Every structure is written in structure tokens, then in C-alpha cells.
C-alpha positions as a printed Julia matrix, in Angstrom:
500×3 Matrix{Float64}:
 136.68  155.94  128.46
 136.23  152.8   131.15
 132.63  154.34  131.8
 131.63  153.98  127.93
 133.7   150.43  127.63
 131.77  149.67  130.45
 128.38  150.28  128.63
 129.37  148.77  125.54
 130.47  145.35  127.37
 126.27  145.41  129.08
 125.18  146.42  126.25
 126.56  143.42  124.05
 125.62  140.78  127.47
 121.67  142.03  127.09
 122.4   141.36  122.98
 123.45  137.79  123.76
 121.04  137.44  126.87
 118.16  138.25  124.67
 119.39  136.03  122.03
 119.54  133.23  124.09
 116.12  133.72  125.81
 114.56  133.96  122.33
 116.73  130.57  121.37
 115.1   128.93  124.55
 111.63  130.15  123.68
 111.72  129.16  120.01
 113.28  125.67  121.0
 110.33  125.26  123.17
 107.57  126.19  120.93
 109.36  123.93  118.0
 107.19  121.9   116.3
 108.28  118.47  116.89
 105.91  115.33  115.08
 103.44  118.13  114.26
 102.76  120.08  117.3
 104.53  121.5   120.14
 104.04  121.98  123.91
 101.68  124.76  123.24
  99.33  122.72  121.01
  96.21  122.13  122.57
  94.78  118.38  123.16
  92.58  118.89  119.76
  95.58  119.77  118.05
  97.32  116.56  119.1
  94.71  114.43  118.42
  93.73  115.91  114.99
  97.79  115.26  114.17
  97.45  111.58  114.68
  94.17  111.9   112.64
  91.73  111.23  115.55
  88.26  113.12  115.83
  88.13  115.39  119.14
  84.6   116.34  120.41
  85.27  117.9   124.24
  87.16  117.55  127.3
  85.52  117.58  130.62
  86.44  117.37  134.18
  86.42  113.54  135.0
  82.79  111.29  136.29
  85.25  109.02  138.06
  87.3   109.38  141.11
  91.22  109.31  140.7
  90.93  110.84  137.41
  91.27  114.24  135.85
  89.85  114.63  133.2
  87.74  113.13  130.18
  88.91  113.49  126.7
  86.18  112.51  124.57
  87.08  111.59  120.92
  86.87  109.17  117.96
  90.21  107.01  117.34
  91.35  107.23  113.45
  90.81  103.48  113.22
  89.74  100.48  114.96
  92.2    98.35  117.45
  92.32   95.41  115.4
  91.95   95.31  111.54
  90.25   93.07  109.36
  93.38   90.85  109.22
  93.69   90.59  113.1
  96.76   92.35  113.48
  96.17   95.11  116.53
  96.82   98.52  116.07
  98.68   98.49  119.1
 101.31  100.87  118.7
  99.51  103.47  116.92
  96.91  103.76  120.1
 100.13  103.93  122.14
 101.21  106.65  119.94
  98.23  108.99  120.42
  98.03  108.2   124.6
 101.3   109.36  125.27
 101.35  112.23  123.23
  98.29  113.36  125.23
 100.31  112.27  128.47
 102.84  114.73  127.96
  99.91  117.41  127.95
  98.68  116.11  130.71
 101.42  116.78  133.5
 101.4   113.57  135.06
  97.7   113.85  136.09
  95.66  110.86  135.77
  92.8   110.91  132.83
  90.18  108.87  130.71
  90.19  108.81  126.63
  86.59  108.12  125.93
  85.59  106.87  122.22
  81.94  106.19  122.9
  81.66  105.14  118.9
  83.78  102.09  119.45
  82.83  101.8   123.17
  86.23  102.49  124.51
  87.79  103.74  127.83
  91.09  104.38  127.98
  92.39  104.49  131.69
  95.95  106.41  131.49
  97.71  106.65  135.07
 100.99  107.42  136.02
 103.15  105.69  138.45
 105.57  106.39  141.15
 108.44  107.33  138.69
 105.97  109.03  136.23
 106.07  106.25  133.64
 102.38  105.62  131.9
 100.62  102.88  132.37
  97.25  102.54  130.97
  94.17  100.11  130.37
  91.64   99.64  127.59
  88.24   98.46  129.28
  89.7    98.08  132.49
  92.13   95.43  130.34
  95.67   95.63  130.97
  96.78   93.56  127.81
  93.6    94.27  126.09
  95.24   94.36  122.24
  96.84   90.94  123.11
  92.87   89.6   123.98
  91.57   91.06  120.83
  94.01   89.47  118.79
  93.13   86.15  120.85
  89.47   86.58  120.16
  90.04   87.42  116.41
  92.9    84.25  116.03
  89.86   82.0   117.74
  87.04   83.2   115.74
  88.87   83.14  112.76
  89.88   79.56  113.69
  88.99   77.33  110.18
  88.94   73.43  109.87
  91.89   72.21  107.3
  90.89   69.28  105.09
  93.53   67.15  103.76
  93.65   66.86   99.81
  94.36   63.79   98.0
  97.55   64.12   96.18
  98.72   61.41   94.2
 102.78   61.11   94.32
 104.77   60.64   91.31
 107.85   61.87   92.77
 110.1    58.95   93.84
 112.1    61.12   96.07
 108.97   61.76   98.11
 107.8    58.74   97.95
 111.16   57.7    99.77
 111.19   59.65  102.26
 107.19   58.83  103.4
 108.19   55.17  103.15
 111.35   55.83  105.22
 109.81   57.92  107.87
 111.56   61.4   106.16
 114.77   59.7   107.51
 117.57   61.25  105.69
 120.01   58.25  105.7
 117.54   55.95  104.22
 116.11   58.05  101.31
 117.44   57.61   98.04
 118.63   61.36   97.41
 121.68   61.66   95.29
 124.98   63.67   95.99
 125.11   66.82   97.07
 126.82   69.6    95.05
 126.47   72.3    97.41
 125.23   73.68  100.87
 123.47   77.08  101.47
 121.57   78.53  103.95
 120.92   75.08  105.69
 120.2    73.58  102.39
 122.04   70.57  100.43
 121.73   71.18   96.77
 120.98   68.62   94.55
 121.26   70.76   91.24
 121.7    67.94   89.04
 118.98   65.85   90.35
 116.56   69.03   90.79
 116.22   69.81   94.09
 117.67   71.16   97.34
 116.69   69.37  100.77
 117.16   71.0   104.47
 117.8    68.1   107.64
 116.95   69.06  111.08
 118.18   66.14  113.01
 118.23   63.09  110.96
 114.82   64.07  109.0
 114.14   65.74  105.79
 112.07   68.48  107.18
 111.56   70.11  103.59
 112.63   69.4    99.88
 112.19   71.72   97.37
 111.83   70.72   93.54
 113.28   73.4    91.29
 113.06   73.84   87.56
 116.1    71.14   86.56
 113.37   68.73   87.95
 112.23   67.15   84.89
 109.89   64.45   86.16
 106.21   64.8    87.65
 106.44   65.28   91.12
 102.69   64.62   91.93
 100.48   63.51   89.34
 100.11   65.41   86.55
 101.66   68.09   88.31
 105.83   69.45   87.19
 107.9    72.38   87.83
 107.42   73.72   84.62
 103.57   74.95   85.63
 102.2    78.21   87.03
  99.67   78.45   89.96
  96.58   78.35   87.74
  97.66   74.88   86.18
  98.13   73.84   90.24
  94.44   75.14   90.74
  92.86   73.17   87.92
  94.19   70.08   89.32
  94.34   70.05   92.9
  91.33   72.71   93.87
  91.28   75.56   95.94
  94.45   75.92   98.03
  94.17   75.52  101.83
  96.84   78.39  102.06
  97.36   81.16   99.83
  98.98   84.67  100.26
 100.95   86.98   97.71
 101.45   84.1    95.16
 102.49   81.28   97.7
  99.57   78.52   97.46
  99.62   75.34   99.38
  97.81   72.14  100.06
  97.58   69.97  103.41
  97.76   66.29  102.67
  97.9    63.17  105.61
 101.51   62.65  104.61
 102.99   65.82  103.76
 102.54   69.68  103.18
 102.94   71.4    99.92
 103.49   74.69   98.41
 103.65   76.18   94.79
 105.69   79.4    94.13
 107.14   80.62   91.07
 107.89   77.28   89.47
 109.07   75.82   92.78
 107.42   72.76   94.48
 108.32   72.83   98.05
 106.98   69.64  100.12
 107.42   69.58  104.41
 107.33   66.54  106.21
 103.65   65.94  108.01
 102.93   67.43  111.63
 104.7    65.57  114.3
 103.45   63.94  117.84
 104.2    61.97  120.43
 102.16   61.38  123.59
 104.98   60.55  125.8
 106.76   64.34  124.34
 103.67   66.13  124.96
 102.51   65.35  128.51
 106.28   66.37  129.39
 105.79   69.53  127.45
 102.64   70.32  129.27
 104.32   69.81  132.31
 106.89   72.42  131.88
 104.46   74.45  130.32
 102.38   74.57  133.75
 105.57   75.32  135.58
 106.4    78.28  133.48
 102.85   79.86  133.91
 103.36   79.55  137.35
 106.65   81.02  137.8
 107.53   82.52  134.86
 111.23   81.62  134.45
 111.85   81.06  130.87
 115.59   80.09  131.26
 114.35   76.99  132.85
 111.83   76.36  130.48
 114.06   76.76  127.42
 116.47   74.19  129.1
 113.94   72.17  129.26
 112.08   72.61  126.25
 115.09   71.56  124.14
 115.76   68.74  126.04
 112.31   67.16  125.59
 112.47   68.92  121.42
 115.49   68.87  119.6
 114.05   69.12  116.59
 113.79   73.08  116.1
 113.64   74.77  113.01
 114.71   77.96  114.26
 117.34   79.09  117.58
 117.76   82.62  117.3
 119.43   84.04  120.32
 121.13   87.45  121.42
 121.63   89.84  124.4
 118.16   88.89  125.92
 116.26   87.89  123.55
 115.09   84.28  122.43
 113.33   82.37  119.44
 112.49   78.86  119.05
 110.49   77.44  116.5
 109.03   74.11  115.7
 106.92   73.96  112.55
 105.85   70.78  112.6
 104.85   70.49  116.01
 103.07   74.05  115.6
 104.51   76.37  118.27
 107.11   78.93  118.57
 108.61   80.55  122.15
 109.78   84.22  122.06
 111.27   85.95  124.95
 113.0    89.43  125.31
 110.14   91.27  123.35
 108.53   94.44  125.1
 105.24   92.74  125.36
 103.88   89.39  124.82
 106.63   86.96  125.81
 105.39   83.15  125.74
 104.25   80.4   123.88
 102.74   80.81  120.71
 100.68   78.2   119.51
  99.46   77.67  116.11
  96.57   75.65  114.07
  98.8    72.46  113.36
  99.46   72.52  117.57
  98.26   68.9   118.98
  97.6    67.6   122.23
  97.91   68.73  126.04
  98.85   72.54  126.95
  98.98   73.78  130.35
  97.27   72.56  133.67
  96.17   69.7   131.69
  93.9    71.13  129.22
  94.34   70.71  125.5
  94.6    72.78  122.61
  91.23   72.36  121.78
  89.73   73.1   125.19
  91.95   76.47  125.08
  89.78   77.39  121.82
  86.5    76.58  122.87
  86.51   77.6   126.67
  89.08   80.65  126.64
  90.5    81.67  129.96
  94.12   81.19  128.63
  96.84   81.8   131.17
  99.21   84.9   130.83
 102.37   83.92  128.73
 100.16   81.3   126.16
  99.06   83.26  122.93
  96.97   81.37  120.22
  97.55   81.96  116.67
  94.97   79.12  115.82
  93.66   80.79  112.44
  97.54   80.18  111.31
  99.81   77.37  110.43
 103.23   77.82  110.99
 104.32   75.53  108.45
 102.68   77.76  106.32
 104.4    81.0   107.5
 107.75   79.32  107.78
 107.52   78.57  103.77
 105.71   82.32  103.09
 108.86   83.62  104.84
 111.17   81.5   102.97
 109.52   82.44   99.28
 109.44   86.12  100.69
 113.47   86.01  101.48
 113.96   84.62   98.07
 112.14   87.54   96.03
 114.31   89.58   97.98
 117.15   88.18   97.16
 116.53   89.53   93.24
 116.46   93.1    94.32
 119.39   95.1    95.27
 119.57   96.36   98.77
 116.36   94.66   99.86
 118.16   92.6   102.25
 120.79   95.27  103.62
 118.55   98.69  103.05
 117.72   98.66  106.59
 119.95   95.89  108.33
 123.62   96.8   109.49
 124.59   93.42  109.47
 124.17   92.91  106.03
 126.28   93.81  102.92
 125.69   92.94   99.08
 126.9    93.32   95.85
 124.43   92.23   92.9
 125.59   91.55   89.67
 123.48   90.74   86.2
 123.38   86.48   87.36
 124.23   86.45   91.18
 123.9    88.15   94.26
 126.51   88.09   96.95
 125.24   88.68  100.53
 127.42   88.92  103.71
 125.66   88.35  106.92
 127.83   89.84  109.9
 125.6    87.93  112.63
 126.19   84.91  110.95
 129.73   85.25  109.74
 129.0    84.31  106.04
 128.66   85.07  102.83
 126.1    83.65  100.4
 126.17   83.87   96.59
 122.89   83.16   95.05
 121.53   82.54   91.35
 119.58   85.05   90.52
 118.08   82.97   87.32
 118.53   79.7    89.25
 120.16   78.29   86.26
 123.23   77.7    88.95
 123.02   76.52   92.48
 123.73   78.87   95.43
 126.62   78.75   97.78
 128.44   79.99  100.44
 131.67   80.85  102.57
 131.67   80.06  106.25
 133.22   81.35  109.21
 134.52   84.79  108.07
 135.47   87.24  110.44
 137.02   90.89  109.87
 134.98   91.04  106.78
 135.08   94.56  104.81
 133.65   94.74  101.29
 132.19   92.49   98.19
 132.09   93.99   94.76
 131.55   91.87   91.62
 133.89   91.45   88.67
 131.5    90.4    86.06
 128.4    88.29   86.18
 129.6    85.37   88.09
 132.88   86.35   89.6
 133.0    88.36   93.24
 135.91   89.97   95.25
 136.04   90.42   98.88
 138.4    91.79  101.37
 139.14   90.36  104.78
 140.87   92.77  107.37
 144.62   91.7   108.57
 144.29   88.99  105.93
 143.71   89.99  102.15
 141.95   90.1    99.33
 139.91   87.28   97.68
 138.76   86.06   94.25
 135.65   83.93   94.36
 133.97   82.61   91.33
 130.26   81.42   92.01
 129.72   79.21   88.97
 132.72   76.76   89.73
 132.67   77.64   93.43
 136.77   78.19   93.16
 138.21   80.56   95.65
 141.62   82.16   95.19
 143.42   84.56   97.47
 144.56   87.35   95.6
 146.73   89.65   97.81
 147.96   88.62  101.4
 148.62   91.51  103.87
 147.75   92.92  107.13
 146.05   96.21  105.86
 142.29   97.08  106.07
 142.13   95.36  102.62
 138.58   97.65  102.08
 137.73   97.49   98.56
 136.29  101.02   97.38
 135.75   99.98   93.72
 136.37   97.61   91.25
 136.75   98.92   87.52
 138.3    97.27   84.6
 139.23   93.96   86.07
 141.06   96.34   88.96
 140.64   96.59   92.51
 140.73   99.63   94.36
 141.45   99.47   97.97
 143.36  100.93  101.35
 144.73  104.17   98.21
 146.26  101.4    96.14
 145.01   98.87   93.36
 145.71   95.68   92.01
 144.83   94.18   88.62
 142.8    90.68   88.44
 144.55   88.5    86.21
 142.35   85.13   85.39
């Protein structure tokens, strides 16, 4: 009996072990990304839509194999965007197959030789045509080759507000603008007057005329006109991208998008400040101490449009000065110069000299085919469009919570601790509630009414038209709203009716 039990137990163990081994084998051969560890180099390359030709013993010392192929696409597209990520995916996939043995990938049709090595830690390092920063260099070359001269367009100003800004060097205090009705996303709304304004330091950075503005902004140009009407009057635009058209004037930049006219103050330049900037850039290029650079930068120029900082990431943008700095990226950290930059840059060399003679130091990147003001305006218009589309902002952003009615959208940003209310038809002005912590959820009661919860505080009512905010209930619960139905708010396994 014991012997029979032992045989049964041994048989059971064998079955279990067999199943485990089979599972391991299956997992090892499991297809990931369309290939597995047993896939050939040819199969891996074809998965990434590359054309494979052959593999030979390398003709260069220190490399084991030469892999001849044609990559799926060129390293840079016709718009100047590199395909660095696509190339690195192919390099990494093949590297796994090579078992830490150095190799070359040769694309004869594109005159590319990718040399891949493994450092002491087993990490991949590569060059393309013996260039460590190949893709950065290609982007620089494209930018320089596509640099275009920008001519000012003669535009006759009719708006008293713009003329007042020009006459007063864009000073907010000296210009005649009216009374602020609301503030949202750094813009002051003068709704009855028909414009909104963003101020940086003491100067008006941007004024946007809305459909409520009934007078001419420029000669024969109003907010009631479409882009074709504008082109017929001003001619071909200086800037044009996805429905946004723009023109550069000696006194301002102006852009047109969906019935709004956006006007920016002109480029800013000061010889004394530029000389100081050149010195700190030169120091940064030599020692790569970005903390010292940033501290000095914001002392020289306090009029930044964007200052984003979290963990090890920093982005500071100066559209009117034509540059921004970015640190904390995987690669390409440093100073980005756009086509509206002027003056000295590094080692007593000017921006024009860098474009003409090249030899650009590491940490400096030229975007000479782009204007930073134009890029900022395009980004702003894109944001306006996204507000009209439910879940566009929050789809892949865990810091955003949204609610939409037919007339308004409510967007909460945890990174900024605020909830913003946007008029979708722009018949009302936008508004925001700041300094909100422990936010839970927001729902709409009607086309213009919303309710939102705050943990350990209560539930609030907000009217996006009248801007009236009322605390409906005060408690120490989670206050997490799960639905709103027939003027009843359901939260924390209970509910409350809203009377107004």
C-alpha cells in the first residue's frame, strides 16, 4: 500500500514538473512585439518593416557581425522631425539577439553605418556614421537649411487698445484697457470690451480680441472674418499651420484663428542683458552646471512666459527673446534658439554666425526654421480646440479630471490645484477657482451649473455664468461624487438634492 502511494506521489511530481518545464518553454518562446527569443534577425527586422539583406563577419575590428539592411524610413522626415525613437527600437531589438557582442548595421542605400557596442554594465551605446549625437546633428542641419528670412508686413492699426499699447511700450498700467471681469489661465478677461489680456511682469504679452469686439482691429479687419478674408487683405501669411495664420509687423505679431485676433508684443532685445546672457551660456557650455545657469538666467531675464519645474525637469521659455531652456530630458538638454533670437550666444559668437559657420557647441540647439512666438500661439490655439472635445485633455493625463455640458467644460488640474470653467460657444467668459486641494470629482448639474467635491471639506455648487460658488454641504467624508441625476448628487453611499 505504501509502495503504491509512493508511486502515485512520484507520478504526480513528474506531471507537475513536466507542466512547469512546458510552461517555461512556452513563456520563453512567447511572442512579444511580434517576435520572440528564437526569432531570427531577419524576422526581427521585418517586424519593424525593415528590409533584411544578409549578415556577414564584420570587416571592422572590434565588431562581430555586419548586418546589411534597409531601414523602414529615413532618419529625418520632410518636416525636420527625426525618427530617433524608431531607429533605437530596431537597434535595441537586434542587440538582444546579439548577446552583448558588438555589431554594425549597414544601410548602403542611405549611406548609414550604425555601430553598436556594449559597455561594462551591458548597456547599449551606438553611433551613426561615427556621430554620437547623429539625430541632433541632422535636426540642426535641417533647421539651418530651412532658415528663411522674414519680412515685416505693413498692417494699419485701428484698435485703440493696440495703439495705446504700442505708444506706451506695452505697459499694462499706462494702456487704456477697461475693467477686468475674470481671470483664467493667466489671462484677464475684459468681456464687455471684447478681449482678454495676458501680462508678464508689467507688460502686456498678448491681447486676444474675441467675437464680442465690434470695431475694426486693423484696417478693414474684424473678428467676424475668416482666414480667406484676412489673406485677401494682408496677402500670404508669414506663418501658417493647421488653421492658424500669422503675420509679423515691426510693432507686433498678429494671428488669426476661428474668429479671434491674437496680438503679441514685438521681439525684445537689450545689448547689456544680451552680453550677460552670452557669458552665462559660455559658462554653461564649459562646465554644464545647469543649476548655476538657471539661477543666473532668471536674474538677467525675469520676463519668462513659462517656468515649469518638477523633480529633475525644468523648462523656461522666453518667446519675445526667441529662446527657451530645457533640462531633465533623456537627451538634448540645453538652450534652444529660434529664428526670432538676436545677438550674442556663446564665446562671443552671434546667432547669425552659428547659422552661417556651424561648429555649434554641445548644449545649444538651433530652431532657426521656427519662430517661438508662432509656436506658442499655435499651442494656445490647439489647447482652445481641445477644450471643445470631451476627454481630450484628460485622456492620457492622470492629473486632469473633466466634466462637460452643452455650454461649458470644467477641467480640474491637480498639478496646478485649480478647476477651470470654459465657455464652449464663447458667449460667456471663462473663470477658475484656485488653491483647491483634496479635490475628488466634478459633475455638471445643467448647461452652466457644476458641483464638485473636496475631501474632508464638503461639496460645492458653482454657476459658470454668474460665477457664484456655494458650499452645499460641509463634512469630513471623502465627498466623492459618483453621479448626478435629476438635481440629486450621489456621493459616499448617500445623496443630497440641490435646491436653487
